[in-house]
Legacy VTK file of the C-alpha trace (Angstrom):
# vtk DataFile Version 3.0
C-alpha trace
ASCII
DATASET POLYDATA
POINTS 138 float
-57.364 -159.241 -132.144
-54.220 -160.672 -130.954
-50.838 -161.450 -132.366
-49.644 -164.400 -133.856
-48.781 -167.398 -131.350
-47.347 -170.729 -132.004
-49.260 -173.571 -130.266
-47.822 -177.162 -130.403
-50.274 -179.846 -129.537
-49.714 -183.549 -130.203
-46.818 -182.848 -132.301
-48.458 -180.122 -134.640
-47.766 -176.558 -134.576
-50.411 -174.274 -135.309
-50.428 -170.459 -135.301
-53.311 -168.908 -133.531
-54.156 -165.472 -132.382
-53.441 -164.712 -128.641
-53.038 -161.869 -126.304
-50.370 -162.017 -123.605
-50.289 -160.324 -120.244
-47.615 -158.993 -117.975
-48.076 -161.866 -115.653
-47.610 -164.758 -118.308
-51.079 -165.218 -119.229
-52.015 -166.203 -122.761
-55.450 -165.593 -123.898
-56.724 -167.278 -127.056
-60.073 -167.139 -128.815
-62.359 -170.172 -128.498
-62.622 -170.511 -132.210
-58.663 -170.871 -132.586
-58.650 -173.426 -129.732
-61.067 -175.445 -131.700
-58.956 -175.008 -134.913
-55.601 -176.069 -133.162
-56.860 -178.589 -130.818
-60.340 -179.753 -131.781
-61.751 -178.580 -128.244
-65.190 -176.849 -128.885
-66.379 -174.663 -126.065
-70.101 -175.638 -125.242
-72.226 -174.794 -122.133
-71.405 -178.185 -120.705
-67.738 -177.345 -121.064
-65.032 -178.219 -123.392
-65.967 -181.125 -125.513
-64.303 -183.123 -128.233
-64.833 -186.683 -129.717
-67.673 -187.145 -127.205
-65.724 -186.375 -124.195
-66.366 -183.214 -122.062
-64.549 -181.495 -119.540
-66.866 -179.317 -117.457
-65.467 -175.788 -116.552
-65.515 -175.436 -112.615
-67.407 -172.486 -111.340
-65.245 -169.561 -110.819
-62.535 -171.120 -113.040
-60.660 -168.430 -115.201
-60.410 -170.834 -118.180
-63.137 -169.152 -120.271
-63.663 -165.495 -119.920
-64.656 -162.608 -122.176
-61.212 -162.053 -123.438
-60.543 -165.734 -124.555
-59.470 -168.969 -123.020
-56.713 -168.788 -120.711
-54.138 -171.202 -122.028
-52.634 -172.213 -118.612
-56.177 -172.742 -116.854
-57.035 -174.773 -120.127
-54.097 -177.217 -119.815
-54.631 -177.365 -116.247
-58.484 -178.500 -116.695
-57.219 -181.097 -119.306
-54.593 -182.435 -116.787
-51.895 -181.973 -119.521
-48.372 -180.357 -118.919
-47.825 -177.072 -120.543
-44.690 -175.071 -121.197
-45.158 -171.351 -122.461
-42.650 -168.977 -123.689
-44.375 -165.831 -123.891
-41.260 -163.747 -125.238
-41.167 -166.331 -128.224
-44.907 -166.401 -128.588
-44.946 -170.096 -128.290
-46.308 -172.842 -126.122
-46.192 -176.630 -125.979
-49.007 -178.847 -124.473
-47.841 -182.058 -123.372
-49.646 -185.296 -123.532
-51.506 -186.152 -120.237
-50.482 -188.284 -117.512
-53.258 -190.865 -118.316
-52.336 -191.227 -121.963
-48.729 -191.590 -120.996
-49.489 -194.332 -118.608
-51.531 -196.202 -121.065
-48.765 -196.248 -123.676
-46.288 -197.468 -120.914
-48.485 -200.176 -119.951
-49.044 -201.203 -123.683
-45.278 -202.246 -123.522
-45.210 -201.025 -127.194
-42.577 -198.642 -128.295
-43.318 -195.693 -130.365
-42.113 -195.636 -133.860
-38.966 -193.841 -134.519
-36.078 -193.713 -137.074
-32.358 -193.073 -136.270
-29.246 -192.984 -138.131
-26.480 -195.565 -137.610
-22.820 -194.387 -137.331
-22.589 -194.467 -141.479
-25.588 -192.255 -141.711
-28.051 -195.034 -142.837
-31.683 -194.726 -141.202
-33.129 -197.457 -139.521
-36.692 -197.592 -138.142
-37.974 -199.640 -135.579
-40.762 -201.234 -137.611
-37.943 -202.612 -139.767
-37.149 -205.034 -136.809
-40.749 -205.959 -135.941
-40.763 -209.341 -134.128
-36.945 -209.241 -133.497
-35.130 -208.457 -130.381
-33.591 -204.925 -130.471
-31.059 -203.406 -127.992
-31.057 -199.886 -128.487
-28.170 -197.991 -126.357
-28.620 -194.303 -125.879
-26.199 -191.723 -124.797
-26.787 -188.081 -123.628
-23.752 -185.596 -122.948
-25.397 -183.722 -120.102
LINES 1 139
138 0 1 2 3 4 5 6 7 8 9 10 11 12 13 14 15 16 17 18 19 20 21 22 23 24 25 26 27 28 29 30 31 32 33 34 35 36 37 38 39 40 41 42 43 44 45 46 47 48 49 50 51 52 53 54 55 56 57 58 59 60 61 62 63 64 65 66 67 68 69 70 71 72 73 74 75 76 77 78 79 80 81 82 83 84 85 86 87 88 89 90 91 92 93 94 95 96 97 98 99 100 101 102 103 104 105 106 107 108 109 110 111 112 113 114 115 116 117 118 119 120 121 122 123 124 125 126 127 128 129 130 131 132 133 134 135 136 137
């Protein structure tokens, strides 16, 4: 049995059980991967919503001690940030999905405060032209 580990996927944080290695590996039980991300380990690979990713022969992704999170994210072609010391990982959106979102020319929904603290949502201005000026201090 592992220790509590926070896995953030598609903006949702889930606490799963994980074992971590000195080399930075993170092993998560298949049932926790299914519960947190919806991917079910089957003989044909990892499957969800009618889509399956076959596990290449000799891949370390699924072993007797659990799912190797780094190899799993690589199999799904999704970026991964892991902080073993903080017991947390963030799995980003894959390049294909990001490209589809960019190609749609539709901005994601968001809400931001103005200088007086009033909140404004992009959806409030649907059908109008909007200029958004952004600034970062770094």
